[in-house]
C-alpha positions as a Python dict, from the first residue, in 0.01 Angstrom:
ca = {
    (1, 'Y'): (0, 0, 0),
    (2, 'M'): (280, 247, 87),
    (3, 'K'): (448, 210, -254),
    (4, 'Q'): (114, 278, -425),
    (5, 'Y'): (57, 587, -210),
    (6, 'Q'): (405, 723, -288),
    (7, 'Q'): (320, 716, -659),
    (8, 'T'): (8, 932, -615),
    (9, 'P'): (35, 1311, -655),
    (10, 'H'): (-27, 1358, -281),
    (11, 'G'): (230, 1091, -193),
    (12, 'K'): (494, 1249, -419),
    (13, 'K'): (423, 1591, -265),
    (14, 'S'): (443, 1456, 89),
    (15, 'N'): (772, 1278, 17),
    (16, 'R'): (927, 1585, -151),
    (17, 'I'): (834, 1818, 138),
    (18, 'S'): (962, 1566, 392),
    (19, 'N'): (1297, 1551, 207),
    (20, 'W'): (1322, 1933, 201),
    (21, 'K'): (1265, 1946, 577),
    (22, 'K'): (1530, 1677, 635),
    (23, 'R'): (1776, 1890, 436),
    (24, 'G'): (1718, 2184, 670),
    (25, 'M'): (1485, 2395, 459),
    (26, 'E'): (1249, 2610, 658),
    (27, 'H'): (928, 2779, 554),
    (28, 'Y'): (587, 2833, 703),
    (29, 'D'): (395, 2734, 385),
    (30, 'F'): (549, 2430, 218),
    (31, 'D'): (231, 2376, 15),
    (32, 'H'): (298, 2704, -164),
    (33, 'V'): (670, 2626, -205),
    (34, 'Y'): (574, 2292, -362),
    (35, 'D'): (328, 2463, -597),
    (36, 'I'): (600, 2698, -722),
    (37, 'Y'): (851, 2411, -746),
    (38, 'I'): (615, 2193, -951),
    (39, 'N'): (510, 2477, -1182),
    (40, 'T'): (859, 2611, -1250),
    (41, 'K'): (960, 2484, -1594),
    (42, 'N'): (1294, 2662, -1643),
    (43, 'C'): (1602, 2719, -1428),
    (44, 'D'): (1600, 3059, -1255),
    (45, 'A'): (1971, 3106, -1336),
    (46, 'C'): (2029, 2975, -1691),
    (47, 'N'): (1670, 2932, -1817),
    (48, 'I'): (1733, 2574, -1937),
    (49, 'E'): (1424, 2349, -1938),
    (50, 'L'): (1416, 2150, -1613),
    (51, 'T'): (1366, 1775, -1593),
    (52, 'T'): (1254, 1544, -1313),
    (53, 'D'): (1469, 1240, -1384),
    (54, 'K'): (1507, 944, -1149),
    (55, 'I'): (1883, 973, -1202),
    (56, 'T'): (2031, 1318, -1139),
    (57, 'T'): (2140, 1492, -1459),
    (58, 'R'): (2260, 1848, -1519),
    (59, 'T'): (1901, 1956, -1596),
    (60, 'T'): (1737, 1791, -1293),
    (61, 'K'): (1511, 2033, -1103),
    (62, 'C'): (1645, 2135, -758),
    (63, 'L'): (1519, 2365, -484),
    (64, 'D'): (1803, 2592, -376),
    (65, 'H'): (1831, 2708, -17),
    (66, 'D'): (2077, 2875, 218),
    (67, 'H'): (2244, 2599, 420),
    (68, 'E'): (2304, 2826, 720),
    (69, 'T'): (1956, 2979, 753),
    (70, 'G'): (1735, 2725, 573),
    (71, 'E'): (1594, 3009, 361),
    (72, 'I'): (1452, 2889, 29),
    (73, 'R'): (1587, 3085, -266),
    (74, 'Y'): (1535, 2952, -619),
    (75, 'V'): (1438, 2661, -842),
    (76, 'L'): (1753, 2567, -1032),
    (77, 'C'): (1891, 2296, -1258),
    (78, 'H'): (2142, 2066, -1087),
    (79, 'S'): (2426, 2223, -1285),
    (80, 'C'): (2352, 2575, -1158),
    (81, 'K'): (2280, 2454, -806),
    (82, 'T'): (2630, 2312, -781),
    (83, 'N'): (2791, 2619, -944),
    (84, 'D'): (2788, 2925, -716),
    (85, 'K'): (2882, 3155, -1006),
    (86, 'S'): (2551, 3073, -1179),
    (87, 'K'): (2354, 3205, -882),
    (88, 'N'): (2520, 3546, -930),
    (89, 'K'): (2347, 3574, -1270),
    (90, 'I'): (1997, 3568, -1119),
    (91, 'T'): (1843, 3912, -1154),
    (92, 'H'): (1508, 3866, -979),
    (93, 'Q'): (1442, 3860, -607),
    (94, 'K'): (1450, 3535, -412),
    (95, 'Y'): (1116, 3358, -385),
    (96, 'F'): (1087, 3390, -9),
    (97, 'K'): (1270, 3608, 233),
    (98, 'T'): (1020, 3692, 506),
    (99, 'K'): (671, 3570, 577),
    (100, 'E'): (527, 3902, 457),
    (101, 'E'): (722, 3887, 129),
    (102, 'A'): (611, 3529, 76),
    (103, 'I'): (246, 3625, 123),
    (104, 'A'): (282, 3915, -123),
    (105, 'Y'): (456, 3689, -375),
    (106, 'K'): (187, 3422, -337),
    (107, 'E'): (-89, 3675, -403),
    (108, 'E'): (89, 3810, -712),
    (109, 'Y'): (170, 3457, -834),
    (110, 'E'): (-189, 3341, -798),
    (111, 'S'): (-330, 3650, -973),
    (112, 'T'): (-101, 3606, -1275),
    (113, 'N'): (-146, 3227, -1303),
    (114, 'R'): (-524, 3201, -1315),
}
């Protein structure tokens, strides 16, 4: 039964969020973080089309975060995630910095993606 559940959309979401928490990521609204993660199609640094492969490749989708604070920053390809110089090319603001900024971003995101 557990293997079947893990293959459902809810099971995949639950597993992904659990893995993020184990890696030290912190946020008050992981449902929203997951929604952005799932709906991001291109790397925030290099704009390459992201993939969700079982085996990690250079285009595999990754959620980037600050390892000291747990702050979630961007959705990147594996290549950019492992290359700090790529992160310097990102021109837009991080997804989440404070709770207030996250709420404002969520409202803007939802209004433009209806």
